[in-house]
N, C-alpha and C positions, 0 to 999 in steps of 0.2 A: 482769559487775558488778565495779567496782573494790573492792579490799580496803581498808578504813579502818584507821587505827591503833588497834588494840585489844590492848594488851599482856596482857590477861587471857584471851585466846582460846587455849586449849590446842591446838585443832585446827590452829592456824597455826604452832606452834612448830617441829615436826619432822615429817618424813614418817613414815608408819606403818612399824614394824619389819618387816624382811624375814624370810621363812621361811628355814630353814637352807640348802636347796638354792639359793634365790635369793641369799642372802648370799654363798655360795661363788662363784656366777656373777658377782656384783657385784665381788668382790675380784679376779677374773680380768679383768674388763672395765675396772676403774677406772684402772689404770695406762696402758693404751694411750690412753684418752680424755684423761687428764691430760697425757700426752706430746704428743698431737696438737693438742688445743684449748688447753691451758694457756698455752704460750708465745705463741700468737696473741692470746689475750685480754689477756695481760699487755702485749703490744706495742700493742694498740689501746686500752687503758684509760688515761684521763688520770691522770697521776702527780701526786697532790696532795702538797703539802709539809706537814711538821709545823707546827702553828700557832704563832704568835708568843706570847710570854709567859714568865713565870717558870716554872722547873722545880723550884722549892722556895720555901718561905716560911713565915711564922708569922702566924696570924690567929686572932681570937676570944678569948674570956675564959672562964675556968672551969678545971676540972682539966686538967693537961697530958696531951696525947695526941699521940704521934709516929706518923706514918703514912708508910709506904714504898709507892710505886706502881711495879710492875714489869710489863713486858710488851712487846707489839709495837706496831703502828701505832695500834691502838684505845686502848691505854694512853697512848700519846704524843699522842693527840688528833687524828689525821689525819681530815679530813672537816669540820672547822669552822675559822673564821678565827682565833680566839684561844683560849688555854688557859682563859680564863674560861668558855667554852662547852663545853669538853672534860671528860673524866672528872675530871681533877685539880681544875679550877675548880669543877665542880659538887659534888664531894666537900667541898671547902673551904667552899663556900657552905652546904651542908647541915649540916656539923658545927660551924661557927664559933659558932652560938648556944649550943652546949652544952659546948664545950671550948676550951682554948687549943691550937690545932692547929699542930703543927710538922711540915710535910710535905715529902717529897722524892720526885722521880720519876726512875727509871732505866728508860727505855723507848726503843725505837728502831724505826722503820718497817722491816719486813722481817724482824725477829728471829724465829727459831725458839726453842724452849725451851732447847736447849743454848747457843745464842747469847746468850740472856737471862741464863743462869747465868754465862757468861764475863763479860758486861758488869757484872753485879752484883759479881762478884769483883774486877774491875778498879776499879770505882767505890768500893768499900769504904764503903758507906753506914753512917750511925750506927745504933745499936740502935734498933729501933722497937717500939712497943706492938702495932701491927697492920700487916700488909702486904696490899695489894690486888694480885692477879695476874690478868693477862689474856693468855692464850697459846693456841695450838692451830691456828688457821686456816693459818698459814704452814707448820706441820709437815705438815698434810694436803696442802697445795700441793706440798711437797717430796717427797711420797710416803713419809713416815715410817710404819713399821709401828706399829699400835696398841700392841703389847706394849712396843716400844722407846720409844715416846713416854711411856707411863705410867712406865717406868723413869726416863726423863729428868726427868719432872715430879716424881717422888719425890726425885731428887737435888736439884732446885731447892728443894723444900719443906724438905728436911733442912738445906740450907745456910742458908736463911732462919731457921729456928727454932733450929738447934743451933749454927751458927757465928756468925751475926749477933745472935741472941738475940731474934728477933721473937716476941712473945707469942702471936699468933694470925694465921693467914692466911685471907683471904677470896678464894677462888679462883673466878673467873668460869667458868660453863659455856660450852660451845660455842654460838655463835649459830646461828640457822636458816639455814644456808648455802643451802638449797634455795629461799630467798626472795630471795637477792641479785639485784637487778634486772639487773646487768651480765652475769651468767652465762647463756649459752645452754644449751639441752639438746643432747646428753646430759650435758654437763659439770655443769650445775646439779643434775640428778638424782643423778649419781654422787657428786659432792662432798657433796650434802645427806645421802645415806645414810652416807657415810664420817664426816661430822660427827656424825651420830646415834650411830654406833658409838663414836666417841671420847668423846662426852658420857656414854654409859652406862658406859664404862670409867672415866671420871673420877669419876662418882658412886660406883662401887664402891671406888675408891681412897680417896676422902675418907671413906667410911664406916668405914675402918680406922684413921683418925687423929683424935685428940681435939684436935689443934692446928690443924685446918683446917675451914672451913665452905664449902660450895659455894653460890654465888649463881647460881641458874638464870637462863638467858637467856630468860626468858618474855616475849618481846615480838615483836609482828608487825613485819616489815621490808618496807617498800614504797618505791616511788620517791619518795613524798612525805616520808618521814622519814629516808631514807638520804642520804648525801652525793651530790653531782652525778656522781661516778664510778660510782655504783651498787654500790659494794663496801664503803665505810666508813660508820660511823654518822654521822648528822646530829645537829643540836642536840637534837631531841626524844628520840632514842634515848639519847644521852649523859645527858640529864637523868633519864630514867626509870631507866636502869641505875644511876646514882649514887644515886638515891633508894632503890633496893633495898638497896644496900650501907650507906648511912647508917642506914636503919631497923634493919638487922641489928646494926651496931656499937652503936647506941644501946641496943638491947634487951640485947645481951650485956654491955655495960659499965654499964648503969643510968644512962644520960645523959638 
């Protein structure tokens, strides 16, 4: 039976947690699978371009709200034709009725967390009231250890809040990689469990910070709502993801 798009179905979000012995076995098995299948899948997967459209702008009426978007290909909107269909466009559409939104995007396809930090430092974006961050899948693909990735994520969060002066960060959780249509098993299974580990670690990190809120990736991913490469979000996923962020920002800021 085909799985329909039901973002509220928790059973579809991540695979069940592994027992400790199985988790240890998975960590030993993950890297050989990634090394052997990863490059082949990357070679055989259609390379989608970042969508056309502005990467900054001012829209809406109401109280001033500056938003900085940081991340990888998903933050940059890969998987749709224009930025209006991507995360940035959907955020602007959702927030414009409630605020004068001044937004800026610093994101690039393929970026890992340390690469994103370097890009933000080079771009020197203006101080923002809130930042929206989407990273992690490329770090998993590169074989980054969880502890190292959490350390790198904290460096990025500290730079955004302490150096740039971002008031609050909305950090996206890891998507259900085990549902990516493009990935075959055992790579899909292996990466799915690795993404689950990263997501649990991210939740623990965010729980220690008052300046960061986790936006769970609670959405089902199917061939019908993903991009044609079977790896990036499609318009429905971007719309749902942006709606979650908009709702949280509105609640937090009383918009």
